[in-house]
N, C-alpha and C positions, 0 to 999 in steps of 0.2 A: 597263698596256697597253704593248707594245713597238711604238714608232712604225714605220710603213711609209711612208717619205717618198717623195713624188714632186714633181718640179720644176714650178712654175707660171709664174714670171717670172724675168727677169734684168736688174737695173738697179742703179745705184749709189744707195744711200740712206745718209745719214750717221748716226752714232751718236745724235745729238740726236733725230732723227725715229724711228729704230728703237726707242729706249727709250720714246718717247711712244706709238708704235703698239702695242708689246707691252703696256704698262700699260693702254692703252685696251681692247685685246682681252681682257685678264684681268678688268678691272673693269666695263666698260660693256656688253659684248655680252649678258651674262646679264640685265641690267636691261631690255634692249629685247626680246630674243628669248625669254628664259626658260630658257636652257641655257648652262652654262659653256663658254667657248671655251678649250681647254686646250693645243693643239699648233700650233706654227708655228715655223719657223726660217729664218734667213738666213745663209748661209755664203759669205763674200766677196760676190759680186754675186748669187748664186743664192738664190731664195726657194723654200721647200718647205712643202707641206701634208702632214698625216698622213692617209693613205688611209682607215684604219679609223675614225679620229675623224670625218672628213668623211662617211663612209658613215652613221655613227651620227647625225651632225647632220642629214644629208639626211632620214633616216627620221623624226627628231624633227619637222622642219618639215612633212613630209607628214602626220604625225599631227595636228599643230596645224591644218593646213589642212582636214583632215576634220572637226575639231570646229568650226572657224570658217572658212567659205569666203573670208572677207575677211582672213584672217590675214596673208598675204604683202603684200597691199595696205596694210594698217595699218603693216607694217614700212616699206614704201616711204614712206608719209606721214611717219613718224618720221625716216627718213633725210633727206628733203628739209628738214624743220624744222631738224635739227641742222646741215645744210650752210649753211642761211640764217643761223643764229645764229653759226656760225664766221665767215662772211664779214662780218657786221655788227660782231662783236667785233674782227676783224682790221683793218677799216677805221678803227675808233675808235683803235686802237693806232697805225696809220699816221699819223693826224692829230695825234698827241701829240708834243710837242717833247721827245724823249728825252734830249737833251744837257743839259737843265736839271733832270733828275730825279735823285733820290738813288738809291743802289744798291738800297735797300729798295723804292722806288717802281718801279724797273725790274723787280725780282723779282716784284712784284705784277702788273705788266703781263704778264710772261711766264707767270705762273701762270694768269691769265685766258685767255690763248691756249691754254695746255696743256690746260686743262679742256675748252674747246670743241672743240679738235682731237681729244682723246680721245673725245668724244661722237660724232664722225663715224666712228670705227673700225668700228662695226657695218656702216656703208655700204661700208667697205673690204673686210671679210672675208666677210660673209654673201652678197653676190652670187655668190661662187664656189660656195657651197652651193646657192643658188637655181638656178644654172646646171646643177648636177647633177640637181636635181628636174625641171627643164625637159627636159634631155637624155634622162633615163630615160623620161619620160612620152611625149614627142613621138616619139623614135626607135622606141619600141615600137609606136606607132601607125603610123608610116611604114613599118615592116617589111612591112605588108600590100600595099604597092605592088608591082605585078608587075615594072615596070621598075626594077630595083635601082639602076641608075645615077642615077636621079632622086632617091634618098633624100637624098643630101648637098645637092643643089640645092634641094629642098623645105625641108630643115631650115634652111639658110642664109636662105632667103626668109622663112620663118615666124618667125625670131628676129631679123631685121634691124629696127632701130628706125625709126619714121617721124617721131618727134619730132626736132627739130633742136637739136643741142648748140650751146653758145656758140662753140666752135671751128669747128663746121660753118658757123655764120653768118659767122664771121670769114673763112672760105675764100670764101664767096660775095661778101662785101664787097670782098675784095682783087681778085677777078676783075672785079667791076664797076669798080673803080679802073683796072684794066688795060685794060678796054674803053674807058674815057675817054681813055686814053693811047695807043691804037692808032695814031693819026695822028702820034705822036711816037716811033715805033719807032727812027728813026735816032738820036734823042737817046740812047736806051737802049743803044746800041752803045758809048757813051763810058764812062769810069770813073765810079764811084758819086759821087765828089766833084764831078765836072763836072755830072753829072745833077742832083744836089741844088742846086748853085749856079744852074743855068739855070732849074729849076722855081721856086725861091724868088724869083728875080729877075723872070722874064718870065711865069710861069704860077702866080701865087700862089694862085689859087682852088683849083686841083687840089692844090697843095702843102699848103694848109690842110686839105684832106680827108685827105691822108696823115698829117698831124700829128694830126688827130682820131682816125684809125684807131689810131695808135700809142698815144695816150692811153687809148683804150677797151680795148685789148688788151695793154697794157704788161706784164701779169702772165703772158702766155701761154707764155713760154719758160722760166719758172722752175718747177722741180719739186723738191719736198722740199728747198727752200732752195738748190739748185744751179741754175746757169744765170744768164743776164743779162737785164735789162730790155729789152723790145723797143725798138728805135731806128728813126729815120727811115732810116738807112743800111741796116739789116736789111730793112726793108720794100721799099726801092728795089731791093735785090738780088733779092728774091722777085719783084717786078714785072718785073725784067729777065728772070728765068727764065721767068715766065709768058708774056711777050711773044714768047718763042721759038716758042710754039705759037699756037693761036687761042683767046684767052680767051672769045670768044662761044661757041665750040664746047664748051669746057671747062665753062662755066656751064650751058649747055643740057644737057650730059651729066649733070651732077650733079642738076639739077632733074628731068630725065626719069627718072633712076634712082630718085629718091624716089617719083615717081608710079607707076613700074613695080612697085616693091616693094608699094605699097598695092594695086594692081590684081591682082598675082600672088598676094598673100596671100588676097584674096577668092576668086580662082579656085581655089586649092588647097583652101580651106575648103569651097567648094561641091563640088569634084570628089570629095573624100574624105568629104563629108557629115559633117563633124566636129560633135560635139554642143557644148552650151554650156560644159561643163566644160573641154573641150579648147581651145575658143576663148578661154576665160579664161586657160589656161596659155600660149597664144600671146601674149596681151596682156601677161601677166607677163614672158614672155621678152623682148619688145621693150622693156618698161619697165626691166627688169633691165640690159640692155645700155646703155640711155640713162643709167641711174643710175650705172653704173661711170664713165662719162666725166664726168658732172655732179659726182660726188664728187671726182674728180681735179681738176676745175676749181676746186672750193672750196678744196682743199689748195693749188693753184697760187696762187690769190688770197691765201690766208693766208700762204704762203711769201713772196710779194712784199711784203705789208704789214708783216711783222715783220722784214724785212731791215734797216731802219734801227735797230731795237731790238737785233738781234743784232750788228750792226756796232759799236754803242756799247758793248755788253757785251764784245766782242772788244777794243776799245780799252782799256777799263778793266782787262781781264785781261792786257793786254800780249801779245796773241797775234793771229794773223790771223783773218779771218772764217772761212776754211776750217778753221783749227785749232779754233776754237770749236765748230764743228759736230761735232767728234769727241768732245765732252763731253756728258754727260747734262745735263738741266736743273738738277738738284741740284748737280752738280759745278761748274757755272758760278759758283755762289755759295759752295760749301763751301771750307774751308781744306784743300785736297788738292794733291798735286803734279800740277798740271794739265799741265805741259810733258812729263813722262814719259809720261802717259796719251796725250797727243796724238801724241807720237813713235811709241809702240807701236801705237796704233790706225791711225795713218797708213800703216803698212806693210800690215796686214791685221787684220780683226776678224770675228767671227761672233757672233750672238746667237740664243738659243733660248728659246722658251716651251714647256716640257715638263711636262705634268701640272700646269699652272698656275704653275710656277716659272720666273722669268726669270733667265738667266745670260748674261753677256757674256764672250766668249773672245778671247784674243789669243795670238800666238806659236805655240808647239808645241801648246798646248791646243786649237787649232782642229781638229786632226786627230781629236780625240775625237768631234766631231759632223759631220765631213765625210761626204759621201755619194758612194759609188762611182758614176762615170758609166756610163750604159748602153752596152753594146757597139754599135758602129756597123756597120750592114749597108748596103753600098753598091750593092746590085743595083737598088734602086728608091727613089725619093724620093716618099714618100706623106704627104700631110697632109690639111688640110681646106680646102675652098674658102670664102673669106670674102666674096668679091665675084666674080660670074661673069665668064667670058670665056676665050678661048683666044688666046694671042699667042706670038710668038717674038721672041727678042732675045739680045744678049750679056750675060753676067753681070758685075755689078760688086758686089763684097762690101764692105759698109760696117760698120766696127767701132764707130764713135762719131761724134759730130757734127763732129769735125775732119776726117773723110774724106768728107763729103757732096759736096765739090767734085768728087769722082771721077765722079759720076753725070752722064751726058750724055743728051740727049733720045733716047728709044728703048731705054735700058738696062733690064735686069731687076735691080732692087735686091734683093740677098740679104743678110740680116742675122740675127743671133741674135734680135733683137727691135727694135722701134722706139719712139721717144719723140717728144714734140713737136718736138725739135730736128731730126728727120729729115724733117719735112714738106716743106721746099724740095726735097729730093732725091726724095721720093715724088711730088711734082707733075711732075717731069721724067721719071720712069720709065714704062715701058710695062707693067710688072707688078711685084709685090712678093712675095717669098718669105721666110718666117722659120722659125727653128728652134722658137721658143716662141710660145705664144699660143692663146687660145680665142676663142669668138664675142664675148666681152666685152673682148677685148684692144684696146689702142690701135691696133695694126696693122689689125685687122678693122674697127674703127669708122671710121678715117680712110680706108681703102681704099674703103669703101662711100660715104663722103661725097665722095671724089674720083672715084668710078666707075672705079677701076683694078682689073683682075683681080688676085686675091691668093690665095695659098696659105699657110696658117699651120700651126703645130704639126708641122713635118716632122721635128724633132729633129736631123736630120743635114745639112741643106742646106749650111750653112757649112763643114762638114767635107768634103763630097763635091765641091762645086762650086768652081771657081777663076775668077778674073777672065779674061774672054775666052771662056769656054765658051758655045756657042750652045745655048740651051735652048728647049723648048716648055713653056709654063706652061698647063696645062689646069685652070683654076680651077673648072670645072664638076664635075670629078671629083676635084679636090684632088691632081693628079699633076704632077710636074715631070720632064721627060725631057731628057737630053742628046741633041742631034741632030747635033752635029759635034764 
Protein backbone atom coordinates (compact mmCIF):
# COMPACT_ATOMS: atom_id res chain seq x y z
CA UNK A 1 0.00 0.00 0.00
CA UNK A 2 1.28 3.47 -0.89
CA UNK A 3 0.45 5.61 2.15
CA UNK A 4 -1.82 8.61 1.66
CA UNK A 5 -0.91 10.67 4.71
CA UNK A 6 -3.05 13.27 6.45
CA UNK A 7 -2.14 15.33 9.51
CA UNK A 8 -3.99 14.79 12.80
CA UNK A 9 -1.97 16.53 15.53
CA UNK A 10 1.05 18.70 16.09
CA UNK A 11 2.97 18.47 19.34
CA UNK A 12 6.46 17.79 20.63
CA UNK A 13 6.94 14.18 21.74
CA UNK A 14 10.47 12.94 22.52
CA UNK A 15 12.17 9.90 20.99
CA UNK A 16 11.73 7.84 24.17
CA UNK A 17 7.96 8.13 23.94
CA UNK A 18 7.67 7.88 20.15
CA UNK A 19 9.68 4.64 20.15
CA UNK A 20 7.46 3.28 22.95
CA UNK A 21 4.23 4.28 21.19
CA UNK A 22 5.32 2.87 17.83
CA UNK A 23 6.29 -0.47 19.37
CA UNK A 24 3.00 -0.55 21.22
CA UNK A 25 1.04 0.20 18.05
CA UNK A 26 2.84 -2.60 16.24
CA UNK A 27 2.56 -5.25 18.96
CA UNK A 28 -0.41 -4.46 21.22
CA UNK A 29 -3.22 -3.18 19.01
CA UNK A 30 -3.84 -6.44 17.17
CA UNK A 31 -4.01 -8.30 20.50
CA UNK A 32 -6.88 -6.04 21.61
CA UNK A 33 -8.68 -5.16 18.37
CA UNK A 34 -7.90 -8.14 16.12
CA UNK A 35 -6.23 -6.31 13.22
CA UNK A 36 -2.64 -5.14 12.73
CA UNK A 37 -1.97 -1.41 13.01
CA UNK A 38 0.56 -0.73 10.27
CA UNK A 39 0.88 2.98 9.47
CA UNK A 40 1.66 6.11 11.48
CA UNK A 41 4.44 8.68 11.34
CA UNK A 42 5.70 11.78 13.06
CA UNK A 43 7.75 14.29 11.13
CA UNK A 44 9.21 16.97 13.39
CA UNK A 45 6.14 17.99 15.44
CA UNK A 46 3.51 16.80 12.96
CA UNK A 47 1.70 13.47 13.33
CA UNK A 48 0.15 11.68 10.36
CA UNK A 49 -2.22 8.81 9.73
CA UNK A 50 -2.57 6.82 6.51
CA UNK A 51 -6.01 7.56 5.03
CA UNK A 52 -6.35 4.23 3.19
CA UNK A 53 -5.28 2.20 6.21
CA UNK A 54 -7.68 4.06 8.49
CA UNK A 55 -10.52 3.52 6.05
CA UNK A 56 -9.70 -0.19 6.06
CA UNK A 57 -9.51 -0.18 9.85
CA UNK A 58 -12.82 1.69 10.11
CA UNK A 59 -14.53 -0.90 7.94
CA UNK A 60 -13.01 -3.70 10.03
CA UNK A 61 -14.45 -2.22 13.25
CA UNK A 62 -17.85 -1.74 11.60
CA UNK A 63 -17.85 -5.42 10.58
CA UNK A 64 -16.87 -6.52 14.09
CA UNK A 65 -19.66 -4.39 15.54
CA UNK A 66 -22.15 -6.10 13.21
CA UNK A 67 -21.02 -9.47 14.55
CA UNK A 68 -21.04 -8.28 18.16
CA UNK A 69 -22.96 -5.10 19.00
CA UNK A 70 -20.88 -4.78 22.20
CA UNK A 71 -17.55 -4.94 20.34
CA UNK A 72 -16.62 -1.25 20.72
CA UNK A 73 -17.80 -1.21 24.34
CA UNK A 74 -15.57 -4.20 25.06
CA UNK A 75 -12.66 -2.26 23.55
CA UNK A 76 -13.46 0.65 25.87
CA UNK A 77 -13.49 -1.68 28.88
CA UNK A 78 -10.05 -2.95 27.88
CA UNK A 79 -8.77 0.61 27.42
CA UNK A 80 -9.89 1.61 30.92
CA UNK A 81 -8.32 -1.51 32.44
CA UNK A 82 -4.95 -0.84 30.80
CA UNK A 83 -5.00 2.82 31.82
CA UNK A 84 -5.64 1.80 35.42
CA UNK A 85 -2.80 -0.72 35.36
CA UNK A 86 -0.42 1.86 33.90
CA UNK A 87 -1.26 4.31 36.68
CA UNK A 88 -0.84 1.68 39.40
CA UNK A 89 2.53 0.53 38.01
CA UNK A 90 3.71 4.13 37.61
CA UNK A 91 2.80 5.00 41.20
CA UNK A 92 4.73 1.97 42.50
CA UNK A 93 7.79 3.14 40.53
CA UNK A 94 7.34 6.68 41.93
CA UNK A 95 7.42 5.27 45.47
CA UNK A 96 10.71 3.46 44.79
CA UNK A 97 14.01 4.90 46.01
CA UNK A 98 15.73 4.85 42.61
CA UNK A 99 18.98 6.34 43.87
CA UNK A 100 19.78 3.15 45.78
CA UNK A 101 18.97 0.77 42.91
CA UNK A 102 21.49 -0.90 40.63
CA UNK A 103 21.47 -0.18 36.92
CA UNK A 104 19.88 -3.57 36.30
CA UNK A 105 17.15 -2.78 38.81
CA UNK A 106 16.50 0.58 37.14
CA UNK A 107 16.29 -1.20 33.80
CA UNK A 108 13.71 -3.60 35.22
CA UNK A 109 11.62 -0.70 36.55
CA UNK A 110 11.68 1.02 33.17
CA UNK A 111 10.78 -2.28 31.46
CA UNK A 112 7.74 -2.55 33.73
CA UNK A 113 6.63 0.96 32.82
CA UNK A 114 7.35 0.41 29.12
CA UNK A 115 5.20 -2.72 29.01
CA UNK A 116 2.21 -1.07 30.69
CA UNK A 117 2.53 2.12 28.63
CA UNK A 118 2.60 0.06 25.43
CA UNK A 119 -0.59 -1.68 26.53
CA UNK A 120 -2.34 1.72 26.55
CA UNK A 121 -1.46 2.41 22.89
CA UNK A 122 -4.73 0.87 21.60
CA UNK A 123 -6.48 3.61 23.61
CA UNK A 124 -4.22 6.17 21.91
CA UNK A 125 -4.70 5.17 18.27
CA UNK A 126 -8.05 3.40 18.03
CA UNK A 127 -10.22 6.36 19.18
CA UNK A 128 -9.22 8.07 15.90
CA UNK A 129 -10.71 5.10 14.04
CA UNK A 130 -13.82 5.00 16.22
CA UNK A 131 -14.24 8.72 15.54
CA UNK A 132 -14.42 7.90 11.82
CA UNK A 133 -17.03 5.19 12.47
CA UNK A 134 -19.10 7.66 14.48
CA UNK A 135 -18.66 10.51 12.00
CA UNK A 136 -19.71 8.45 8.98
CA UNK A 137 -22.75 7.01 10.75
CA UNK A 138 -24.05 10.15 12.44
CA UNK A 139 -23.38 12.63 9.66
CA UNK A 140 -25.14 10.36 7.19
CA UNK A 141 -28.16 10.39 9.49
CA UNK A 142 -27.97 14.15 10.02
CA UNK A 143 -27.95 14.83 6.29
CA UNK A 144 -31.74 14.41 6.32
CA UNK A 145 -32.14 17.57 8.42
CA UNK A 146 -33.77 20.28 6.32
CA UNK A 147 -31.89 23.13 8.01
CA UNK A 148 -28.36 22.26 6.84
CA UNK A 149 -26.81 24.87 9.11
CA UNK A 150 -27.88 22.76 12.09
CA UNK A 151 -25.89 19.69 11.02
CA UNK A 152 -22.61 20.78 12.64
CA UNK A 153 -24.43 22.04 15.75
CA UNK A 154 -26.27 18.73 16.19
CA UNK A 155 -23.15 16.69 15.52
CA UNK A 156 -21.13 18.58 18.14
CA UNK A 157 -23.92 18.16 20.70
CA UNK A 158 -24.38 14.46 20.02
CA UNK A 159 -20.65 13.75 20.38
CA UNK A 160 -19.98 15.97 23.41
CA UNK A 161 -19.23 13.87 26.51
CA UNK A 162 -21.30 14.25 29.65
CA UNK A 163 -18.85 12.36 31.87
CA UNK A 164 -16.38 14.61 33.66
CA UNK A 165 -12.65 14.16 33.11
CA UNK A 166 -10.16 14.60 35.95
CA UNK A 167 -8.96 17.82 34.34
CA UNK A 168 -12.59 18.94 34.09
CA UNK A 169 -12.95 18.32 37.83
CA UNK A 170 -9.71 20.23 38.41
CA UNK A 171 -11.16 23.20 36.56
CA UNK A 172 -14.24 23.25 38.78
CA UNK A 173 -12.13 22.88 41.91
CA UNK A 174 -9.91 25.82 41.06
CA UNK A 175 -12.98 27.94 40.32
CA UNK A 176 -14.36 27.05 43.76
CA UNK A 177 -11.04 28.09 45.29
CA UNK A 178 -11.31 31.38 43.41
CA UNK A 179 -14.84 31.91 44.76
CA UNK A 180 -13.48 31.52 48.31
CA UNK A 181 -10.87 34.16 47.49
CA UNK A 182 -13.21 36.72 45.90
CA UNK A 183 -13.14 38.88 49.03
CA UNK A 184 -9.35 39.02 48.67
CA UNK A 185 -9.22 40.36 45.10
CA UNK A 186 -7.07 43.27 46.20
CA UNK A 187 -4.47 40.82 47.47
CA UNK A 188 -4.34 39.18 44.04
CA UNK A 189 -3.23 42.44 42.45
CA UNK A 190 0.13 41.95 44.16
CA UNK A 191 3.06 39.83 42.97
CA UNK A 192 2.75 36.05 43.30
CA UNK A 193 5.48 35.93 45.98
CA UNK A 194 3.59 38.47 48.14
CA UNK A 195 0.27 36.68 47.59
CA UNK A 196 1.80 33.39 48.71
CA UNK A 197 3.42 34.88 51.81
CA UNK A 198 0.22 36.62 52.94
CA UNK A 199 -2.01 33.57 52.39
CA UNK A 200 0.45 31.26 54.13
CA UNK A 201 0.82 33.65 57.10
CA UNK A 202 -2.70 35.02 57.62
CA UNK A 203 -5.07 32.68 55.75
CA UNK A 204 -3.54 29.25 56.19
CA UNK A 205 -6.87 27.43 55.86
CA UNK A 206 -7.29 28.49 52.21
CA UNK A 207 -3.54 28.18 51.59
CA UNK A 208 -3.75 24.54 52.75
CA UNK A 209 -6.58 23.94 50.24
CA UNK A 210 -4.33 25.30 47.49
CA UNK A 211 -1.53 22.97 48.62
CA UNK A 212 -3.95 20.03 48.58
CA UNK A 213 -5.03 20.99 45.06
CA UNK A 214 -1.40 21.06 43.94
CA UNK A 215 -0.75 17.64 45.48
CA UNK A 216 -3.84 16.18 43.78
CA UNK A 217 -3.05 17.54 40.32
CA UNK A 218 0.75 17.85 40.38
CA UNK A 219 0.91 15.62 37.27
CA UNK A 220 -1.45 17.75 35.20
CA UNK A 221 1.08 19.88 33.31
CA UNK A 222 3.44 17.04 32.34
CA UNK A 223 2.85 15.43 28.95
CA UNK A 224 5.00 12.69 27.43
CA UNK A 225 7.68 13.51 30.03
CA UNK A 226 7.89 17.18 29.03
CA UNK A 227 6.62 19.91 31.35
CA UNK A 228 6.96 20.73 35.02
CA UNK A 229 5.20 19.59 38.16
CA UNK A 230 2.31 21.84 39.21
CA UNK A 231 3.35 24.30 41.92
CA UNK A 232 1.61 26.61 44.37
CA UNK A 233 2.98 29.55 42.39
CA UNK A 234 1.43 28.25 39.16
CA UNK A 235 -1.96 27.78 40.82
CA UNK A 236 -1.81 31.26 42.36
CA UNK A 237 -1.16 32.73 38.90
CA UNK A 238 -4.17 30.85 37.53
CA UNK A 239 -6.30 32.08 40.44
CA UNK A 240 -5.11 35.59 39.71
CA UNK A 241 -6.25 35.20 36.08
CA UNK A 242 -9.60 33.70 37.09
CA UNK A 243 -10.30 36.50 39.55
CA UNK A 244 -10.07 39.01 36.70
CA UNK A 245 -13.47 37.61 35.69
CA UNK A 246 -16.37 36.37 37.81
CA UNK A 247 -15.53 32.82 39.03
CA UNK A 248 -19.14 32.19 40.12
CA UNK A 249 -20.33 33.02 36.63
CA UNK A 250 -17.60 30.83 35.08
CA UNK A 251 -18.51 27.86 37.31
CA UNK A 252 -22.22 28.26 36.62
CA UNK A 253 -21.49 28.45 32.90
CA UNK A 254 -19.58 25.17 32.97
CA UNK A 255 -22.18 23.37 35.06
CA UNK A 256 -25.06 24.71 32.95
CA UNK A 257 -23.23 23.73 29.77
CA UNK A 258 -23.03 20.11 30.93
CA UNK A 259 -26.75 20.07 31.74
CA UNK A 260 -27.60 21.70 28.41
CA UNK A 261 -25.61 19.05 26.52
CA UNK A 262 -27.58 16.29 28.25
CA UNK A 263 -30.93 18.02 27.60
CA UNK A 264 -30.11 18.95 24.00
CA UNK A 265 -28.93 15.41 23.25
CA UNK A 266 -32.29 14.03 24.41
CA UNK A 267 -34.15 16.66 22.36
CA UNK A 268 -32.25 15.81 19.16
CA UNK A 269 -32.77 12.07 19.65
CA UNK A 270 -36.50 12.71 20.08
CA UNK A 271 -36.70 15.22 17.22
CA UNK A 272 -35.00 12.89 14.74
CA UNK A 273 -36.65 9.78 16.20
CA UNK A 274 -33.30 7.99 16.31
CA UNK A 275 -33.45 4.23 16.80
CA UNK A 276 -31.56 2.22 19.43
CA UNK A 277 -28.60 1.51 17.13
CA UNK A 278 -28.03 5.22 16.48
CA UNK A 279 -28.48 6.03 20.16
CA UNK A 280 -25.78 3.45 20.88
CA UNK A 281 -23.50 5.18 18.36
CA UNK A 282 -24.13 8.48 20.16
CA UNK A 283 -23.18 6.93 23.50
CA UNK A 284 -20.05 5.44 21.88
CA UNK A 285 -19.17 8.89 20.49
CA UNK A 286 -19.43 10.51 23.90
CA UNK A 287 -17.44 7.72 25.57
CA UNK A 288 -14.80 7.89 22.84
CA UNK A 289 -14.22 11.61 23.40
CA UNK A 290 -14.01 11.05 27.16
CA UNK A 291 -11.61 8.12 26.66
CA UNK A 292 -9.19 10.22 24.65
CA UNK A 293 -8.71 12.59 27.56
CA UNK A 294 -8.73 9.77 30.12
CA UNK A 295 -5.91 8.04 28.27
CA UNK A 296 -3.87 11.25 28.10
CA UNK A 297 -4.39 11.71 31.83
CA UNK A 298 -3.05 8.19 32.41
CA UNK A 299 0.02 8.99 30.30
CA UNK A 300 0.44 12.32 32.14
CA UNK A 301 0.37 10.54 35.49
CA UNK A 302 2.82 7.95 34.17
CA UNK A 303 5.12 10.70 32.86
CA UNK A 304 5.07 12.41 36.25
CA UNK A 305 5.71 9.20 38.19
CA UNK A 306 8.72 8.03 36.17
CA UNK A 307 10.42 11.41 36.12
CA UNK A 308 12.64 10.58 39.14
CA UNK A 309 13.64 7.30 37.47
CA UNK A 310 14.51 9.02 34.19
CA UNK A 311 16.42 11.76 36.02
CA UNK A 312 18.47 9.11 37.83
CA UNK A 313 19.18 7.38 34.51
CA UNK A 314 20.21 10.73 33.03
CA UNK A 315 22.63 11.26 35.91
CA UNK A 316 24.18 7.83 35.44
CA UNK A 317 24.43 8.39 31.68
CA UNK A 318 26.07 11.77 32.35
CA UNK A 319 23.52 13.65 30.29
CA UNK A 320 20.58 15.98 30.92
CA UNK A 321 17.02 14.81 31.50
CA UNK A 322 16.00 16.39 28.18
CA UNK A 323 18.93 14.68 26.47
CA UNK A 324 17.97 11.28 27.86
CA UNK A 325 14.47 11.66 26.36
CA UNK A 326 16.08 11.70 22.91
CA UNK A 327 17.18 8.09 23.40
CA UNK A 328 15.08 4.95 23.08
CA UNK A 329 14.60 2.78 26.14
CA UNK A 330 17.16 0.24 24.90
CA UNK A 331 19.73 2.93 24.04
CA UNK A 332 19.65 4.18 27.63
CA UNK A 333 21.30 0.92 28.68
CA UNK A 334 23.20 -0.15 25.55
CA UNK A 335 26.86 0.59 24.89
CA UNK A 336 26.22 3.08 22.07
CA UNK A 337 27.44 6.58 21.32
CA UNK A 338 24.62 8.27 23.21
CA UNK A 339 25.98 11.80 22.88
CA UNK A 340 26.09 11.84 19.08
CA UNK A 341 22.54 10.47 18.94
CA UNK A 342 21.32 13.12 21.37
CA UNK A 343 23.02 15.91 19.40
CA UNK A 344 21.64 14.68 16.08
CA UNK A 345 18.09 14.10 17.28
CA UNK A 346 18.12 17.34 19.24
CA UNK A 347 18.23 19.19 15.93
CA UNK A 348 15.42 17.23 14.24
CA UNK A 349 14.05 13.73 14.01
CA UNK A 350 11.21 11.80 12.43
CA UNK A 351 9.88 8.32 13.07
CA UNK A 352 7.62 6.17 10.94
CA UNK A 353 5.63 2.96 11.24
CA UNK A 354 5.18 1.80 7.65
CA UNK A 355 3.81 -1.62 6.82
CA UNK A 356 4.69 -2.65 10.38
CA UNK A 357 8.34 -1.52 10.20
CA UNK A 358 9.64 1.20 12.54
CA UNK A 359 12.34 3.58 11.25
CA UNK A 360 13.92 6.56 13.01
CA UNK A 361 15.19 9.35 10.73
CA UNK A 362 17.57 12.26 11.35
CA UNK A 363 19.33 14.89 9.23
CA UNK A 364 18.77 14.84 5.48
CA UNK A 365 16.98 11.49 5.71
CA UNK A 366 13.94 13.26 7.18
CA UNK A 367 13.16 14.59 3.70
CA UNK A 368 12.42 11.02 2.60
CA UNK A 369 9.24 10.94 4.66
CA UNK A 370 8.32 14.61 4.89
CA UNK A 371 4.85 15.51 3.66
CA UNK A 372 4.14 18.48 1.41
CA UNK A 373 1.89 20.97 3.19
CA UNK A 374 -1.52 21.71 1.73
CA UNK A 375 -1.96 24.86 -0.31
CA UNK A 376 -3.41 27.71 1.74
CA UNK A 377 -6.63 29.34 0.59
CA UNK A 378 -7.23 32.63 2.33
CA UNK A 379 -10.72 33.56 1.17
CA UNK A 380 -12.47 31.79 4.03
CA UNK A 381 -11.56 30.27 7.39
CA UNK A 382 -13.79 27.24 7.81
CA UNK A 383 -13.49 24.63 10.51
CA UNK A 384 -15.75 22.75 12.89
CA UNK A 385 -17.54 24.16 15.89
CA UNK A 386 -16.47 22.34 19.04
CA UNK A 387 -18.39 24.50 21.53
CA UNK A 388 -21.28 26.72 20.43
CA UNK A 389 -21.39 30.50 20.51
CA UNK A 390 -20.85 33.63 18.43
CA UNK A 391 -18.37 36.21 19.71
CA UNK A 392 -16.08 38.97 18.48
CA UNK A 393 -12.63 39.95 19.65
CA UNK A 394 -9.00 40.72 18.76
CA UNK A 395 -6.72 37.88 17.68
CA UNK A 396 -3.76 36.77 19.77
CA UNK A 397 -1.68 33.98 18.20
CA UNK A 398 0.02 31.61 20.63
CA UNK A 399 2.81 29.34 19.43
CA UNK A 400 3.78 27.65 22.71
CA UNK A 401 3.36 27.81 26.47
CA UNK A 402 5.94 30.59 26.74
CA UNK A 403 3.60 32.96 24.85
CA UNK A 404 0.44 32.44 26.89
CA UNK A 405 1.15 35.67 28.77
CA UNK A 406 0.13 37.52 25.58
CA UNK A 407 -3.53 36.63 26.12
CA UNK A 408 -5.67 39.29 27.78
CA UNK A 409 -9.26 39.04 28.91
CA UNK A 410 -11.51 39.08 25.82
CA UNK A 411 -8.90 37.99 23.24
CA UNK A 412 -9.51 35.31 20.64
CA UNK A 413 -6.81 32.66 21.16
CA UNK A 414 -5.52 31.38 17.81
CA UNK A 415 -3.08 28.46 17.77
CA UNK A 416 -2.05 25.48 15.71
CA UNK A 417 -3.28 23.29 18.57
CA UNK A 418 -3.50 23.44 22.35
CA UNK A 419 -2.03 21.38 25.19
CA UNK A 420 -2.66 21.45 28.97
CA UNK A 421 -0.08 24.26 29.20
CA UNK A 422 -2.51 26.52 27.32
CA UNK A 423 -5.39 26.23 29.83
CA UNK A 424 -4.56 29.47 31.73
CA UNK A 425 -4.72 31.37 28.43
CA UNK A 426 -7.87 29.54 27.33
CA UNK A 427 -9.57 30.60 30.57
CA UNK A 428 -8.96 34.27 29.74
CA UNK A 429 -9.96 34.11 26.08
CA UNK A 430 -13.38 34.87 24.65
CA UNK A 431 -12.99 32.20 21.93
CA UNK A 432 -10.50 29.61 20.70
CA UNK A 433 -9.52 28.84 17.10
CA UNK A 434 -7.06 26.14 16.00
CA UNK A 435 -5.57 24.79 12.79
CA UNK A 436 -5.62 21.16 13.91
CA UNK A 437 -8.03 19.02 15.90
CA UNK A 438 -11.20 16.97 15.83
CA UNK A 439 -14.02 16.33 18.26
CA UNK A 440 -11.70 14.26 20.46
CA UNK A 441 -8.89 16.86 20.54
CA UNK A 442 -7.64 18.59 23.69
CA UNK A 443 -8.95 21.91 22.36
CA UNK A 444 -12.46 20.58 21.77
CA UNK A 445 -12.69 18.88 25.15
CA UNK A 446 -11.36 21.80 27.20
CA UNK A 447 -13.41 24.42 25.34
CA UNK A 448 -16.55 22.47 26.21
CA UNK A 449 -15.46 22.12 29.83
CA UNK A 450 -14.85 25.88 29.98
CA UNK A 451 -17.94 26.74 27.94
CA UNK A 452 -15.92 28.89 25.52
CA UNK A 453 -16.90 29.15 21.81
CA UNK A 454 -14.38 27.18 19.79
CA UNK A 455 -13.64 26.43 16.13
CA UNK A 456 -11.21 23.59 15.42
CA UNK A 457 -9.62 22.08 12.33
CA UNK A 458 -9.40 25.27 10.25
CA UNK A 459 -5.98 24.25 8.83
CA UNK A 460 -5.11 27.86 8.01
CA UNK A 461 -6.11 30.16 10.89
CA UNK A 462 -2.55 30.76 12.11
CA UNK A 463 -1.43 31.47 8.53
CA UNK A 464 -4.26 33.89 7.69
CA UNK A 465 -4.76 35.77 10.95
CA UNK A 466 -2.33 38.06 12.73
CA UNK A 467 -2.25 39.64 16.17
CA UNK A 468 -4.75 42.48 16.47
CA UNK A 469 -7.12 41.35 13.71
CA UNK A 470 -10.72 41.75 14.86
CA UNK A 471 -12.67 38.60 14.06
CA UNK A 472 -16.10 37.13 14.52
CA UNK A 473 -15.99 33.52 15.65
CA UNK A 474 -19.20 31.72 14.71
CA UNK A 475 -18.74 28.40 16.44
CA UNK A 476 -22.31 27.40 15.56
CA UNK A 477 -21.28 27.17 11.90
CA UNK A 478 -17.53 26.65 12.38
CA UNK A 479 -16.62 29.90 10.59
CA UNK A 480 -14.13 32.65 11.48
CA UNK A 481 -14.43 36.00 9.66
CA UNK A 482 -12.23 39.09 9.74
CA UNK A 483 -14.48 42.08 10.42
CA UNK A 484 -11.79 44.80 10.60
